[in-house]
C-alpha positions as a printed Julia matrix, in Angstrom:
268×3 Matrix{Float64}:
 19.3    11.48   -7.37
 22.66   10.96   -9.35
 23.43    9.09  -12.6
 24.64    5.69  -11.94
 27.84    4.37  -13.75
 27.47    3.34  -17.42
 26.96   -0.42  -17.94
 25.33   -2.56  -20.61
 21.92   -3.45  -20.1
 19.4    -5.68  -21.94
 16.11   -3.98  -22.79
 14.06   -7.13  -21.68
 16.41   -9.37  -19.66
 15.42   -7.58  -16.26
 11.68   -8.05  -16.68
 11.84  -11.47  -18.32
 14.26  -12.93  -15.75
 11.97  -12.05  -12.97
  9.21  -14.12  -14.77
 11.73  -16.97  -15.76
 12.25  -17.66  -12.13
  8.94  -18.89  -11.71
  8.46  -20.43  -15.01
 10.08  -23.58  -13.97
  7.12  -24.6   -11.84
  4.13  -23.02  -13.66
  3.35  -21.12  -16.78
  4.19  -17.39  -16.75
  1.61  -14.73  -17.72
  2.67  -12.95  -20.91
  4.05   -9.6   -20.46
  2.38   -6.39  -21.68
  4.04   -4.56  -24.75
  6.05   -1.63  -23.4
  4.41    1.81  -24.26
  7.74    3.14  -25.35
 11.41    2.28  -24.98
 14.61    3.9   -25.27
 18.13    4.28  -23.92
 18.77    3.09  -20.31
 18.04    5.58  -17.63
 20.99    5.61  -15.34
 19.34    6.95  -12.18
 19.48    6.38   -8.6
 17.08    7.49   -5.8
 18.44   10.22   -3.47
 17.21   10.1     0.22
 15.26   13.17    1.38
 17.15   12.89    4.53
 20.33   13.69    2.87
 18.83   16.72    0.77
 19.33   18.73    4.14
 22.93   18.32    4.01
 23.42   19.78    0.66
 24.88   23.33    0.61
 22.34   26.16    1.13
 22.07   27.68   -2.55
 18.62   29.38   -2.68
 17.78   29.81   -6.41
 18.1    33.27   -7.82
 15.37   35.32   -9.13
 15.25   33.85  -12.58
 14.63   30.31  -11.5
 11.69   28.61  -12.92
 11.67   25.22  -10.95
 11.29   25.06   -7.13
 13.8    23.01   -5.23
 11.35   20.2    -4.61
 10.58   19.88   -8.3
 14.29   20.14   -9.41
 15.22   16.99   -7.33
 12.08   14.98   -8.49
 12.59   11.63  -10.54
 10.8    13.0   -13.45
 13.01   16.13  -13.67
 16.28   14.31  -13.27
 14.94   11.85  -15.84
 14.11   14.44  -18.34
 17.58   16.05  -17.95
 19.16   13.0   -19.38
 17.6    13.53  -22.68
 19.63   16.89  -23.05
 23.19   17.21  -24.51
 25.54   18.44  -21.8
 25.66   22.16  -22.79
 21.93   22.38  -22.92
 21.58   20.81  -19.65
 24.17   23.13  -18.18
 22.19   26.1   -19.59
 18.89   24.71  -18.2
 20.24   24.1   -14.75
 22.13   27.46  -14.39
 19.1    29.64  -15.56
 15.91   27.66  -14.46
 17.3    25.77  -11.37
 19.92   27.98   -9.96
 18.29   31.16  -11.32
 21.43   32.92  -12.91
 20.94   35.67  -15.32
 21.64   35.24  -18.93
 24.91   37.11  -18.99
 26.13   35.09  -16.07
 25.2    31.82  -17.61
 27.01   32.99  -20.98
 30.03   33.9   -18.96
 30.12   30.6   -17.35
 29.45   28.57  -20.69
 32.17   30.78  -22.23
 29.86   31.68  -25.15
 27.67   34.7   -26.48
 24.45   35.77  -24.7
 22.67   34.95  -27.95
 24.26   31.47  -27.95
 23.31   30.83  -24.22
 19.75   31.76  -24.81
 19.65   29.59  -27.84
 20.93   26.63  -25.54
 18.24   27.35  -23.19
 15.57   27.45  -25.54
 16.18   24.18  -27.01
 16.59   22.66  -23.58
 13.24   24.11  -22.42
 11.65   22.51  -25.42
 13.01   19.1   -24.86
 12.3    19.0   -21.13
  8.77   20.17  -21.68
  8.28   16.9   -23.87
  9.37   14.68  -20.87
  7.63   16.37  -17.99
  3.96   15.72  -16.97
  1.62   18.77  -17.58
  1.64   21.17  -14.6
  4.79   19.61  -13.09
  4.05   18.71   -9.32
  1.68   21.61   -8.83
 -1.07   19.38   -7.93
  1.07   16.85   -5.62
 -0.01   16.95   -2.11
  2.4    18.56    0.43
  5.09   16.28    1.9
  3.94   14.66    5.1
  0.34   16.13    4.54
 -2.6    14.07    5.61
 -3.67   13.75    1.86
 -0.24   12.25    1.03
 -0.25   10.02    3.87
 -3.74    8.67    2.92
 -2.68    7.94   -0.62
  0.42    6.17    0.41
 -1.18    4.38    3.22
 -3.71    2.87    0.58
 -0.99    1.98   -1.81
  1.16    0.18    0.91
 -2.02   -1.68    2.31
 -2.89   -2.88   -1.3
  0.66   -3.88   -2.21
  1.23   -5.8     0.92
 -1.92   -7.67    0.26
 -1.1    -8.32   -3.34
 -4.58   -6.55   -4.38
 -3.55   -5.37   -8.04
 -7.06   -3.95   -8.57
 -7.0    -1.82   -5.59
 -3.43   -0.59   -6.86
 -4.72    0.3   -10.09
 -7.78    2.15   -8.43
 -5.18    4.46   -6.93
 -3.68    5.27  -10.42
 -4.24    8.21  -12.86
 -5.51    7.12  -16.27
 -2.11    7.96  -17.71
  0.17    6.6   -14.86
  3.63    5.36  -15.77
  5.52    2.33  -14.39
  9.16    2.38  -14.81
 12.15    0.26  -13.49
 15.49    2.17  -14.07
 17.93    1.27  -15.66
 15.47   -0.82  -17.82
 14.54    1.35  -20.82
 11.02   -0.27  -20.84
  8.37    2.14  -19.78
  4.5     1.06  -19.31
  1.67    3.71  -19.27
 -2.01    3.32  -18.51
 -3.85    1.73  -15.64
 -4.58   -1.55  -17.36
 -0.98   -1.93  -18.66
  0.51   -1.33  -15.22
 -1.85   -3.69  -13.69
 -1.1    -6.22  -16.21
  2.7    -6.04  -15.34
  2.26   -6.02  -11.83
  0.05   -9.23  -12.2
  2.76  -10.72  -14.47
  5.75   -9.85  -12.49
  5.2    -8.7    -8.82
  2.39  -10.84   -8.13
  2.91  -13.64  -10.68
  2.28  -16.27   -7.86
 -0.56  -14.41   -6.26
 -0.59  -12.35   -3.34
  3.04  -12.32   -1.78
  4.22  -12.14    1.81
  5.43   -8.41    1.26
  6.32   -5.61    3.61
  6.74   -2.18    2.81
  8.74    0.17    5.04
  8.06    3.97    4.26
 10.75    6.51    3.52
 11.39    9.33    1.19
 13.38    9.79   -1.98
 13.82   12.83   -4.36
 11.07   14.84   -2.3
  8.64   11.99   -2.96
  7.09    9.16   -0.81
  8.92    5.96   -1.2
  9.03    2.42    0.39
 11.75   -0.24    1.05
 10.28   -3.4    -0.31
 10.66   -6.67    1.58
  9.6   -10.26    0.71
  9.08  -12.64    3.62
 11.14  -15.63    3.67
  8.73  -18.78    3.68
 11.29  -20.69    5.72
 12.72  -18.23    8.26
 11.3   -15.52   10.36
 12.85  -12.77    8.26
 12.09  -10.76    5.28
 14.58  -10.11    2.39
 15.09   -6.71    0.68
 13.51   -6.32   -2.72
 14.47   -2.95   -3.79
 12.81    0.51   -3.48
  9.6     1.82   -4.77
  9.06    5.4    -5.2
  5.6     7.01   -5.76
  4.67   10.31   -7.9
  1.42   11.73   -6.7
 -1.02   13.92   -8.74
 -4.01   15.15   -6.61
 -5.45   12.25   -5.04
 -3.87    9.7    -7.24
 -0.55    8.05   -8.13
  0.81    9.19  -11.53
  4.01    7.18  -11.63
  5.37    4.02   -9.89
  9.32    3.81  -10.29
 10.96    0.65   -9.19
 14.55    0.38   -8.25
 15.72   -3.4    -7.82
 19.26   -2.5    -6.91
 19.29   -3.4    -3.23
 22.6    -1.52   -2.66
 20.8     1.77   -2.75
 19.0     0.87    0.58
 21.92    1.51    2.78
 21.66    5.2     1.88
 18.17    5.26    3.25
 19.15    3.48    6.56
 17.18    0.46    5.33
 18.71   -3.11    6.11
 19.18   -6.1     3.58
 16.97   -8.16    6.1
 14.26   -7.35    8.5
 13.12   -9.61   11.56
  9.55  -10.57   11.71
């Protein structure tokens, strides 16, 4: 997952536009109030299929994050809250596993200065990562992961918001980068799904499974009411915790689909 190019974005246009398209024919459901908002998150999903093509750089003995966690959406999002030198110190020490003296040399500063950068970076990151990291997530491809994602796909394709909400943790998040609006809690997420994704009731939707950033994901397609095809409607990435979903991240830019080998249209 890599930062996208900087560009201006409205804090509400992305969500309100989705609703306004249907407002011409019927009143739109009111949107829930975002739990928090901030600066746009310039993030793009990275296909798991390409992670194997990265150079083999096994983390050193000082690393605090496993490779799977260091590419997760939550971790990459949290990195954006760090100043550049703090980000570099954290990546060098806690992801790549370099020693303090090596890190200081690469940052061209004293050991004390490098350690200070690292302490501040760790404190900031801790505020933006879920407790326990991904320790409780099912293993990739495991039966437990497949069971959870299968239930989610079935509920989403049926437009069953209640069934989707039943799969969420109590503190689950729904985000849509680069929009800076974030929604937390089962009721709030359910409200937003009803107001935006399923504002006209159950949709003719297809989800095609894939993987992004070490996490289960789906290409989303909306069936054309007049032709036997389905049109791409972005990518959904799930973050799992135990037997539940702790985060739903929606990417509405269809240009990312090509990296996952997903087409713009699908035949019925």
